[in-house]
C-alpha positions as CSV (number, residue, x, y, z in Angstrom):
1,M,-27.7,7.3,-52.8
2,N,-29.2,3.7,-53.0
3,M,-27.8,1.9,-56.0
4,A,-31.4,1.2,-57.1
5,V,-32.4,4.8,-57.2
6,Y,-29.2,5.7,-59.0
7,T,-29.8,3.0,-61.6
8,K,-33.6,4.2,-62.2
9,I,-32.2,7.8,-62.7
10,E,-29.9,6.6,-65.3
11,A,-32.5,4.4,-67.0
12,D,-35.3,7.0,-67.0
13,P,-35.6,7.6,-70.9
14,T,-38.1,10.7,-70.3
15,I,-35.6,13.1,-68.8
16,E,-32.4,14.6,-70.4
17,M,-29.0,13.7,-69.2
18,A,-28.3,17.1,-67.5
19,A,-31.2,16.7,-65.2
20,K,-30.0,13.2,-64.3
21,R,-26.5,14.6,-63.5
22,D,-27.8,17.4,-61.4
23,A,-30.2,15.1,-59.3
24,I,-27.2,12.9,-58.5
25,A,-25.0,15.9,-57.8
26,A,-27.7,17.4,-55.4
27,C,-27.1,14.4,-53.0
28,D,-23.2,14.7,-52.9
29,G,-22.1,15.2,-49.4
30,C,-25.1,13.5,-47.6
31,T,-24.3,11.7,-44.4
32,A,-27.5,9.5,-44.2
33,E,-30.0,7.9,-46.8
34,L,-33.3,8.5,-45.2
35,G,-34.7,11.3,-43.2
36,R,-37.6,13.4,-44.8
37,L,-36.7,16.4,-42.5
38,D,-32.9,15.9,-42.5
39,D,-31.3,18.4,-44.9
40,K,-28.2,16.0,-45.0
41,S,-30.1,12.9,-46.0
42,V,-30.3,11.6,-49.5
43,E,-34.2,11.6,-49.3
44,N,-34.4,15.1,-48.4
45,R,-32.0,16.3,-51.0
46,F,-33.5,14.1,-53.7
47,D,-37.0,15.0,-53.0
48,E,-36.3,18.9,-52.8
49,F,-34.5,18.5,-56.2
50,S,-37.5,16.7,-57.6
51,W,-39.9,19.4,-56.4
52,T,-38.2,21.7,-59.0
53,K,-38.6,19.0,-61.9
54,L,-42.4,18.1,-61.4
55,H,-43.2,19.9,-64.7
56,L,-41.2,17.3,-66.6
57,G,-42.6,14.4,-68.7
58,Q,-43.5,13.8,-72.1
59,P,-46.7,15.4,-73.0
60,L,-49.8,13.2,-73.9
61,T,-51.9,14.0,-76.9
62,G,-55.3,12.7,-75.8
63,K,-58.7,13.1,-76.9
64,P,-61.3,15.6,-75.0
65,N,-63.4,12.6,-74.1
66,D,-60.9,10.5,-72.7
67,T,-61.0,9.5,-69.0
68,Y,-58.6,8.4,-66.4
69,G,-58.7,6.7,-63.0
70,H,-57.5,8.0,-59.6
71,V,-57.7,6.0,-56.4
72,K,-57.4,7.4,-52.7
73,V,-57.2,5.8,-49.4
74,F,-60.6,6.6,-47.7
75,E,-59.3,7.5,-44.3
76,D,-56.5,9.7,-45.8
77,W,-58.8,11.6,-48.1
78,G,-61.5,12.0,-45.3
79,D,-58.9,13.6,-43.1
80,R,-57.8,15.9,-45.9
81,L,-61.2,17.0,-46.6
82,Q,-62.0,17.9,-43.0
83,I,-58.9,20.1,-43.0
84,I,-60.1,21.7,-46.2
85,T,-63.9,22.1,-45.4
86,R,-63.4,22.6,-41.5
87,D,-66.5,20.5,-41.2
88,P,-66.7,18.1,-38.2
89,I,-64.6,14.8,-39.2
90,D,-67.7,12.6,-38.5
91,L,-69.9,14.6,-41.0
92,V,-67.1,14.6,-43.6
93,K,-66.5,10.7,-43.5
94,K,-70.4,10.0,-43.2
95,N,-71.0,12.1,-46.4
96,L,-68.1,10.6,-48.2
97,R,-69.4,7.1,-47.4
98,I,-72.9,8.0,-48.7
99,L,-71.6,9.6,-51.8
100,S,-69.2,6.6,-52.7
101,G,-71.6,3.9,-51.9
102,L,-69.9,2.7,-48.7
103,A,-73.1,3.4,-46.8
104,P,-75.7,1.2,-48.7
105,A,-78.3,1.5,-46.1
106,A,-78.4,5.4,-46.4
107,T,-81.9,6.8,-46.8
108,K,-83.0,8.9,-49.7
109,Q,-83.0,12.1,-47.6
110,Q,-79.4,11.3,-46.3
111,V,-78.3,10.8,-49.9
112,T,-79.8,14.2,-50.8
113,L,-78.1,16.0,-47.9
114,A,-74.7,14.4,-48.8
115,E,-75.1,15.5,-52.5
116,N,-76.0,19.1,-51.4
117,W,-72.9,19.2,-49.0
118,A,-70.8,18.1,-51.9
119,K,-72.1,20.6,-54.3
120,R,-71.5,23.3,-51.6
121,Q,-68.2,22.2,-49.9
122,L,-66.5,20.2,-52.7
123,L,-67.7,21.7,-55.9
124,G,-67.7,25.2,-55.1
125,A,-71.5,25.9,-55.4
126,G,-71.8,27.5,-51.9
127,H,-71.5,31.2,-50.9
128,S,-67.9,32.4,-51.4
129,S,-66.7,28.8,-51.8
130,K,-64.4,27.3,-54.5
131,P,-64.0,23.9,-56.0
132,V,-61.6,21.8,-53.6
133,S,-58.5,20.3,-55.1
134,L,-58.5,16.5,-55.3
135,T,-54.8,16.2,-55.3
136,G,-51.5,18.0,-54.4
137,T,-49.4,19.8,-57.1
138,V,-49.1,16.6,-59.2
139,C,-52.0,13.9,-59.7
140,F,-51.3,10.4,-60.5
141,I,-53.8,8.8,-62.9
142,F,-54.1,5.5,-64.5
143,L,-55.4,4.1,-67.9
144,P,-57.7,1.0,-67.9
145,D,-56.8,-2.4,-69.1
146,S,-57.1,-3.0,-72.7
147,G,-60.8,-3.7,-73.9
148,V,-62.5,-2.1,-70.8
149,T,-63.1,1.4,-69.4
150,V,-62.1,2.8,-66.1
151,E,-65.7,2.8,-65.1
152,D,-65.8,-0.9,-65.9
153,M,-62.9,-1.6,-63.6
154,F,-64.4,0.5,-60.7
155,I,-67.9,-1.2,-61.2
156,N,-66.9,-4.7,-61.8
157,N,-63.5,-5.4,-60.1
158,P,-62.0,-2.5,-58.2
159,Q,-60.3,-4.5,-55.4
160,P,-57.1,-5.2,-57.4
161,L,-56.6,-1.5,-58.2
162,P,-54.7,-0.4,-55.1
163,C,-52.2,-3.1,-55.3
164,R,-51.6,-2.8,-58.8
165,L,-51.2,0.9,-58.4
166,G,-48.5,0.4,-55.6
167,L,-50.9,1.5,-52.8
168,P,-51.2,2.4,-49.9
169,S,-48.1,4.4,-50.0
170,F,-47.6,4.2,-46.2
171,W,-47.4,0.4,-46.2
172,D,-43.8,0.0,-45.3
173,D,-43.9,2.8,-42.7
174,M,-46.9,1.3,-40.9
175,W,-46.7,-2.4,-41.5
176,G,-43.3,-3.3,-42.5
177,S,-43.1,-6.3,-45.1
178,A,-46.8,-7.2,-44.8
179,P,-49.9,-5.9,-43.2
180,P,-51.5,-8.0,-40.3
181,F,-53.7,-10.6,-41.4
182,G,-57.3,-9.6,-42.0
183,T,-56.5,-5.9,-42.3
184,K,-59.2,-4.0,-44.0
185,L,-58.9,-0.8,-45.9
186,E,-61.4,1.2,-47.8
187,Y,-60.7,3.2,-50.8
188,I,-62.3,5.8,-52.9
189,G,-62.2,5.8,-56.7
190,Y,-62.6,8.9,-59.1
191,I,-63.0,9.0,-62.9
192,L,-61.4,12.3,-64.3
193,I,-62.3,14.0,-67.4
194,G,-59.5,14.6,-69.7
195,K,-60.6,18.0,-71.2
196,A,-61.0,19.3,-67.5
197,M,-57.2,18.3,-66.8
198,R,-54.0,20.1,-67.5
199,N,-50.6,19.0,-68.7
200,I,-51.0,15.3,-68.9
201,R,-47.7,13.7,-69.2
202,S,-45.6,10.7,-68.5
203,V,-44.3,9.9,-65.1
204,T,-40.6,10.6,-64.4
205,V,-38.3,9.4,-61.7
206,F,-38.8,12.9,-60.1
207,H,-42.5,12.4,-59.5
208,P,-42.8,9.4,-57.1
209,G,-40.5,10.6,-54.2
210,Y,-37.2,8.9,-53.1
211,R,-38.6,6.1,-51.2
212,S,-41.1,5.0,-53.8
213,V,-38.3,5.2,-56.4
214,R,-36.1,3.1,-54.4
215,D,-38.7,0.6,-53.4
216,L,-41.3,0.3,-56.0
217,W,-41.3,2.5,-59.0
218,K,-39.7,1.6,-62.4
219,P,-39.3,3.4,-65.5
220,G,-41.3,2.4,-68.4
221,G,-44.8,3.9,-68.0
222,K,-46.4,1.3,-65.9
223,T,-47.1,0.9,-62.3
224,E,-45.3,-1.7,-60.3
225,P,-47.7,-3.8,-58.1
226,H,-47.0,-3.8,-54.3
227,P,-45.3,-7.0,-53.9
228,N,-46.9,-7.7,-50.5
229,G,-50.5,-7.2,-51.7
230,P,-52.8,-10.0,-52.2
231,Q,-50.9,-12.2,-54.8
232,D,-54.0,-12.7,-56.9
233,H,-53.9,-8.9,-57.3
234,V,-50.1,-9.0,-57.8
235,V,-50.3,-11.2,-60.7
236,L,-52.4,-9.0,-62.7
237,G,-49.5,-6.7,-63.2
238,G,-49.3,-2.9,-63.3
239,L,-51.4,-0.4,-65.2
240,S,-50.3,2.5,-67.6
241,E,-49.9,5.5,-65.4
242,L,-49.5,9.3,-66.1
243,V,-49.4,12.4,-64.2
244,C,-51.0,15.9,-64.7
245,D,-51.0,19.2,-62.9
246,Q,-53.5,19.7,-59.8
247,V,-57.0,18.4,-60.3
248,L,-60.1,20.1,-58.9
249,A,-63.2,18.2,-57.8
250,T,-64.9,19.6,-60.7
251,A,-62.9,17.5,-63.2
252,A,-64.4,14.4,-61.8
253,Q,-67.4,12.7,-63.0
254,K,-70.3,12.8,-60.6
255,E,-70.1,9.1,-59.5
256,I,-67.5,8.3,-56.8
257,Y,-66.6,4.6,-56.1
258,G,-65.9,3.4,-52.7
259,F,-64.7,-0.2,-52.2
260,E,-62.9,-2.4,-49.6
261,V,-59.8,-4.5,-49.8
262,R,-58.9,-7.2,-47.4
263,Y,-55.2,-8.1,-46.7
């Protein structure tokens, strides 16, 4: 086990000592550090153990009207929606662009068609359909900076959000230490409604996954900006972060915020 992971397990104040010991013991006898599919790797063993502890975290007592932010990489989310809806990928991404404002030249008719598609395919208003899940088993959410709302951040200055949240998660796998100069990525932002969410709680060392814990995540309740993101984004620091159980599309406000980040 990488020393950084060991140290962060020990330093996480949100989990009991027994779980810390069990996590470390689960990785005993490993012959490699990395390898998601290698059952003898620390990464595989740690992530499998973590999967059994996703329910952990200190519960948050919020107000029914509280809202939280959630950010996705556009391409990843479009690909996922195509698998869920089984609609042609071009149709899915076209509608997602229109709904999120990434297609400002869309006509009124195109907007109406996209909204009807969302009601039917995403929100479960169609025949025999159900609301789609916005996330996996666990959803990472963030709180806004002091003095502003999540909506303010999405409307007025969303570009720093991915870096401040440690996104994109595939950074090191694809780009190594830094993206090619001029790389452009599109993102989608959602505002989630607290009263429609379940089990909002603190992030523990078991939520991010081995590689993220090793390279980025730190205990303490705030995200760690990706060090190779735009430096004017990095200096803004992290954001208060929480997790909750799987979130359905019906838990999000109607507005979807699309934006672009250049690296």
